[in-house]
C-alpha positions as CSV (number, residue, x, y, z in Angstrom):
1,M,-42.9,-15.7,-11.7
2,R,-43.3,-12.1,-10.5
3,T,-45.6,-11.1,-7.8
4,T,-47.0,-7.7,-7.3
5,V,-46.7,-6.0,-3.9
6,P,-50.1,-5.0,-2.7
7,P,-50.5,-1.3,-2.2
8,T,-50.1,0.1,1.3
9,F,-51.2,3.5,2.5
10,T,-48.8,6.2,3.7
11,R,-49.2,9.8,4.7
12,T,-46.6,12.3,3.6
13,S,-46.6,15.8,5.0
14,G,-50.3,16.0,5.9
15,A,-51.5,14.9,2.5
16,P,-54.3,12.4,2.4
17,C,-53.4,8.7,2.4
18,T,-52.5,7.5,-1.0
19,P,-51.6,4.0,-2.1
20,T,-48.0,3.2,-2.9
21,N,-46.1,0.0,-3.7
22,T,-43.7,0.6,-0.9
23,P,-43.9,-2.4,1.5
24,R,-44.4,-1.5,5.1
25,P,-44.4,-3.6,8.2
26,P,-47.9,-5.0,9.0
27,A,-48.2,-2.9,12.2
28,Q,-47.9,0.4,10.2
29,R,-51.1,2.4,10.2
30,C,-52.3,5.0,7.7
31,D,-52.4,7.8,10.3
32,T,-48.9,7.2,11.5
33,P,-46.2,9.4,9.9
34,T,-43.8,7.4,7.9
35,T,-40.5,8.0,6.2
36,P,-40.0,6.5,2.8
37,A,-38.2,3.1,2.9
38,A,-34.7,2.9,1.5
39,P,-34.6,1.2,-1.9
40,A,-33.6,-2.5,-1.7
41,P,-29.9,-3.0,-2.4
42,A,-29.0,-4.3,-5.7
43,P,-28.1,-8.0,-5.6
44,A,-24.4,-8.2,-4.9
45,D,-22.2,-10.0,-7.3
46,T,-21.2,-13.3,-6.0
47,T,-17.6,-13.9,-5.2
48,C,-15.5,-16.5,-7.1
49,T,-16.2,-20.0,-5.9
50,A,-13.0,-21.4,-7.4
51,Y,-10.3,-19.5,-5.6
52,S,-10.4,-17.5,-2.4
53,W,-7.8,-15.0,-3.8
54,C,-9.8,-14.2,-7.0
55,V,-11.2,-10.7,-7.1
56,E,-13.4,-11.4,-10.1
57,T,-17.1,-11.4,-9.3
58,G,-19.9,-13.5,-10.7
59,P,-19.4,-16.5,-12.9
60,D,-15.8,-16.2,-14.1
61,H,-13.4,-18.2,-16.1
62,V,-10.4,-15.9,-15.7
63,H,-9.2,-15.8,-12.1
64,M,-7.0,-12.9,-10.9
65,S,-5.8,-11.9,-7.5
66,P,-5.1,-8.2,-6.6
67,N,-1.8,-7.1,-8.1
68,H,0.7,-6.5,-5.3
69,T,3.1,-3.8,-6.6
70,I,6.0,-1.9,-5.0
71,P,5.6,1.7,-6.3
72,D,8.6,3.2,-7.8
73,P,10.2,6.2,-6.0
74,Q,8.8,8.7,-8.6
75,G,5.3,7.4,-8.0
76,S,4.6,5.8,-11.4
77,K,1.4,3.8,-11.3
78,D,3.2,0.8,-12.8
79,G,5.7,0.4,-10.0
80,Y,8.9,-1.7,-10.4
81,L,7.9,-5.0,-8.9
82,G,4.5,-6.6,-9.1
83,V,3.1,-10.1,-8.4
84,Q,-0.4,-11.5,-8.8
85,L,-1.9,-15.0,-8.8
86,M,-3.9,-16.0,-11.9
87,E,-5.5,-19.0,-13.6
88,F,-7.2,-19.0,-17.0
89,D,-10.1,-21.3,-18.0
90,D,-8.5,-24.4,-16.4
91,T,-6.0,-24.6,-19.2
92,R,-3.1,-24.8,-16.8
93,P,-2.6,-24.7,-13.1
94,P,-2.7,-21.4,-11.1
95,H,0.5,-19.5,-11.4
96,A,2.1,-16.1,-10.3
97,G,2.6,-13.3,-12.8
98,F,5.8,-11.7,-11.7
99,Q,6.4,-8.3,-13.3
100,G,9.6,-6.2,-13.3
101,P,10.0,-2.9,-15.0
102,D,10.4,-4.4,-18.5
103,T,9.8,-8.1,-17.9
104,W,7.0,-10.6,-17.2
105,S,7.4,-14.1,-15.9
106,D,4.8,-16.8,-15.2
107,L,6.1,-18.7,-12.1
108,D,4.9,-21.7,-10.2
109,S,5.2,-21.6,-6.4
110,A,8.8,-22.9,-6.5
111,G,9.8,-20.2,-9.0
112,L,8.1,-17.5,-6.9
113,R,10.0,-18.7,-3.8
114,R,13.3,-18.6,-5.8
115,E,12.6,-14.9,-6.7
116,I,11.7,-14.2,-3.0
117,T,15.1,-15.7,-2.0
118,R,16.9,-13.6,-4.6
119,I,15.2,-10.4,-3.4
120,R,16.0,-11.3,0.2
121,E,19.7,-11.9,-0.6
122,H,19.8,-8.6,-2.3
123,L,18.5,-6.6,0.7
124,P,21.7,-6.7,2.7
125,V,23.6,-5.2,-0.3
126,L,21.0,-2.4,-0.6
127,E,21.3,-1.8,3.2
128,A,25.1,-1.6,2.9
129,L,24.8,0.8,0.0
130,A,22.4,3.0,2.0
131,N,24.9,3.0,4.9
132,Q,27.8,3.9,2.6
133,L,25.7,6.7,1.0
134,A,24.8,8.1,4.4
135,A,28.5,8.3,5.4
136,D,29.4,9.8,2.0
137,E,26.6,12.4,2.4
138,L,27.9,13.3,5.8
139,D,31.5,13.6,4.5
140,W,30.4,15.8,1.7
141,E,28.4,18.1,4.0
142,I,31.4,18.3,6.4
143,N,33.7,19.2,3.5
144,R,31.3,21.8,2.3
145,I,31.2,23.4,5.7
146,V,34.9,23.3,6.1
147,R,35.5,24.8,2.6
148,A,32.9,27.6,3.3
149,E,34.6,28.4,6.6
150,I,38.1,28.5,5.1
151,E,36.7,30.8,2.4
152,R,35.1,33.0,5.0
153,T,38.1,33.3,7.3
154,G,40.9,32.8,4.8
155,D,42.7,30.8,7.5
156,A,42.7,27.1,6.7
157,T,45.1,26.2,9.7
158,A,42.8,27.8,12.3
159,V,39.7,26.1,10.8
160,L,41.4,22.7,10.7
161,S,42.7,23.1,14.2
162,H,39.2,23.9,15.4
163,I,37.8,20.9,13.6
164,L,40.4,18.6,15.2
165,H,39.5,20.0,18.6
166,L,35.8,19.2,18.0
167,F,36.6,15.7,16.9
168,R,38.8,15.1,20.0
169,Q,36.1,16.5,22.3
170,A,33.5,14.2,20.7
171,R,35.8,11.1,21.0
172,A,36.5,11.9,24.7
173,E,32.7,12.2,25.4
174,A,32.1,8.9,23.6
175,E,34.9,7.2,25.6
176,A,33.4,8.7,28.9
177,E,30.0,7.4,28.0
178,S,31.4,4.0,27.2
179,E,33.3,3.9,30.6
180,A,30.1,5.0,32.4
181,G,28.1,2.2,30.7
182,R,30.5,-0.6,32.0
């Protein structure tokens, strides 16, 4: 059943009062300047009532959480590791979709925890590789500087002697700091 809003009277920019179907508060008078009322917001889609993590709106039979993805270093939209919760039409229990670069696995909570453990165990290896890479990058840069200095001066002995002096000085400063800290 639809009801019609009774007309109210508004004045806009000095024009005579004209009926409109814009509802106004009862205290509003015709001779009071008014601003047009904002349109009523559209009814919001209802959230899923089955699962708090479901991002689908309205009545839904496919339940999906947001896809939590680690972007790849080049910024590809697909990323290289993604996980989301899902459930389809009560045909099976909720599960996690676990996505790698070229793989997809449907996992229960125990399977997802196993993958989390595997990733966690892999992180120290990645950290060690990053540390090794940093040291190798430093060695490479030092070698580049030494080679450039030898080419510039033509005297490898003097360059290497200067480098040994700098290392000895750095070691002495580190030992002095260590002694001062005791």
